C-alpha positions in Angstrom: 0.0 0.0 0.0 1.0 3.6 -0.6 1.6 4.3 3.1 0.5 3.3 6.5 -1.8 6.3 6.5 -3.9 4.7 3.7 -5.5 2.5 6.3 -6.7 5.5 8.2 -8.4 7.2 5.3 -11.7 5.9 3.9 -11.4 4.3 0.5 -14.3 6.2 -0.9 -12.7 9.6 0.0 -15.2 10.2 2.8 -14.6 13.2 5.0 -11.7 12.7 7.5 -13.8 14.5 10.1 -16.1 11.6 10.4 -14.0 9.1 12.3 -14.7 7.2 15.4 -13.6 8.2 18.8 -13.8 11.7 20.4 -10.9 11.4 22.9 -8.3 14.2 22.9 -5.7 11.8 21.6 -7.8 10.8 18.6 -8.6 14.4 17.8 -4.9 15.3 18.0 -4.1 12.4 15.7 -6.7 13.4 13.1 -5.4 17.0 13.1 -1.9 15.8 12.7 -2.9 13.6 9.8 -4.7 16.5 8.1 -1.7 18.7 8.4 0.5 15.9 6.9 -1.8 15.3 4.0 -2.2 19.0 3.3 1.6 19.4 3.2 2.0 16.4 1.0 -0.7 17.7 -1.4 0.9 21.2 -1.6 4.3 19.6 -2.4 2.7 17.6 -5.3 0.9 20.6 -6.6 4.0 22.8 -6.5 5.2 20.9 -9.6 2.4 22.6 -11.6 3.0 26.0 -10.1 6.7 25.9 -10.8 6.1 25.1 -14.4 3.1 27.3 -15.0 5.1 30.1 -16.6 7.2 27.9 -18.9 4.9 26.2 -21.4 7.9 25.1 -23.6 9.3 21.7 -24.1 8.4 18.7 -21.9 10.8 17.3 -19.4 13.0 14.5 -20.3 14.0 11.4 -18.4 11.7 9.2 -16.2 9.1 11.9 -16.0 9.0 12.6 -19.7 5.3 11.8 -19.9 4.5 14.7 -17.6 3.2 17.8 -19.4 3.9 21.4 -18.6 0.7 23.3 -17.8 0.0 27.0 -18.2 -1.5 28.4 -15.0 -5.1 29.5 -15.6 -6.4 33.0 -15.1 -8.6 33.6 -12.0 -11.6 33.9 -14.4 -10.8 30.5 -16.0 -10.3 28.9 -12.6 -13.6 30.3 -11.4 -15.3 28.4 -14.2 -14.3 25.1 -12.7 -16.7 25.7 -9.8 -19.7 26.0 -12.2 -19.6 22.3 -13.2 -17.4 19.3 -12.6 -17.0 18.8 -16.4 -15.5 22.3 -16.6 -12.7 21.2 -14.3 -12.1 17.9 -16.1 -12.0 19.8 -19.5 -9.0 21.9 -18.3 -5.6 20.3 -18.5 -4.3 22.2 -15.6 -7.5 21.7 -13.6 -7.5 18.0 -14.3 -3.8 17.7 -13.2 -4.5 19.7 -10.0 -7.6 17.6 -9.2 -5.6 14.4 -9.7 -2.9 15.7 -7.3 -5.6 16.5 -4.8 -7.1 13.0 -5.1 -3.6 11.6 -4.6 -3.4 13.5 -1.3 -6.7 11.8 -0.3 -5.4 8.4 -1.3 -8.1 7.9 -4.0 -6.2 8.8 -7.2 -7.5 5.5 -8.6 -10.9 7.1 -9.2 -9.7 9.7 -11.8 -7.3 7.2 -13.3 -10.1 4.7 -13.8 -12.3 7.5 -15.3 -9.5 8.5 -17.7 -8.9 4.9 -18.7 -12.6 4.5 -19.5 -12.5 7.7 -21.6 -9.6 6.3 -23.6 -11.3 2.9 -23.8 -14.5 4.3 -25.4 -12.4 5.9 -28.2 -10.8 2.6 -29.2 -11.9 1.3 -32.6 -9.9 -1.9 -33.1 -11.7 -5.0 -31.6 -8.3 -6.5 -30.7 -7.2 -3.3 -28.8 -10.6 -3.1 -27.2 -10.3 -6.6 -25.8 -6.7 -6.1 -24.5 -7.6 -2.7 -22.9 -10.7 -4.1 -21.3 -8.7 -6.9 -19.7 -6.1 -4.4 -18.5 -8.7 -2.1 -16.9 -10.3 -5.1 -15.3 -7.0 -6.3 -13.7 -5.9 -2.8 -12.7 -9.1 -1.4 -11.3 -11.9 -4.0 -11.0 -10.9 -7.5 -9.8 -10.5 -8.3 -6.1 -7.3 -6.8 -4.6 -6.5 -5.1 -7.9 -3.5 -2.7 -7.5 -5.9 0.3 -8.0 -9.1 -1.2 -7.0 -12.1 1.2 -7.2 -15.0 1.2 -4.7 -17.9 -0.3 -6.7 -20.5 -2.9 -5.7 -20.1 -6.6 -6.3 -22.9 -6.8 -8.8 -21.3 -4.2 -11.1 -18.0 -6.1 -10.8 -19.6 -9.3 -11.8 -21.4 -7.7 -14.8 -18.1 -6.3 -16.0 -16.4 -9.7 -15.7 -19.0 -11.1 -17.9 -19.0 -8.2 -20.4 -15.2 -8.2 -21.1 -15.5 -11.7 -22.5 -16.8 -10.0 -25.6 -15.6 -6.5 -25.0 -17.6 -3.6 -26.3 -17.2 0.2 -25.8 -19.9 0.1 -23.1 -18.2 -2.5 -20.9 -17.4 0.0 -18.1 -20.2 2.5 -18.5 -22.1 1.8 -15.3 -18.9 1.7 -13.2 -17.6 4.9 -14.8 -20.8 6.7 -14.0 -20.6 5.6 -10.4 -17.0 6.7 -10.0 -17.8 10.0 -11.7 -20.7 10.6 -9.3 -18.5 9.7 -6.3 -15.9 12.3 -7.4 -18.5 14.9 -8.2 -20.3 14.6 -4.9 -17.4 14.1 -2.6 -13.9 15.1 -3.8 -14.9 17.9 -6.1 -16.6 20.0 -3.5 -13.6 19.6 -1.2 -11.3 20.6 -4.0 -13.3 23.8 -4.6 -12.9 24.6 -0.9 -9.2 23.9 -0.8 -6.6 26.7 -0.2 -4.9 25.9 -3.5 -8.1 26.4 -5.6 -9.1 29.5 -3.7 -5.6 31.0 -4.4 -6.1 30.4 -8.1 -9.3 32.3 -8.1 -7.8 35.4 -6.4 -7.2 38.3 -8.7 -3.8 39.8 -8.3 -3.8 43.1 -6.3 -2.5 46.1 -8.2 -0.2 48.1 -6.0 1.1 51.5 -7.0 4.6 52.4 -5.8 5.3 56.0 -5.0 7.6 57.7 -7.5 10.9 58.7 -6.2 11.5 62.4 -6.1 
């Protein structure tokens, strides 16, 4: 598992405030965990901020697949709060939201959603079948490395459907994961300090002229 803290965070990205026990020790432990997660999240997001002003060539080496994103204007960032789709349609917004989910230990949700989006665009029957199998082994089957939180019936239906894969194999599961992100993680992202900072318009200061 990613870390020992994973066991203390609900798999469905539920609020960390809703945990058992009201003793001072448990309260202190939860607050400490929140501070640690926030610090970790800010560290991950700093990558995007550091590269926001240099939209040139991509980095080379092990992280060559990472793109460089242009920091959005406050007006563009504010659009993300109007609809979840607005956030997902922005490359910077999607990257920032993904980093946020990583801090909450549920990055598998957005990864599964993106894998499904790619899957639906696949035309070749052979590629469709191989991609369906990979999505199933990565996200669906029991104890998959990135197992998503869906019900047993949906998992069983997917297992049957991928025998003769079609573009709609994962439709039900994708809708449920989308709903989970939209109703839980998305509102918390909009309340985050990082997002609020993006929406702030820079203050214009006038410096007195030297005489």
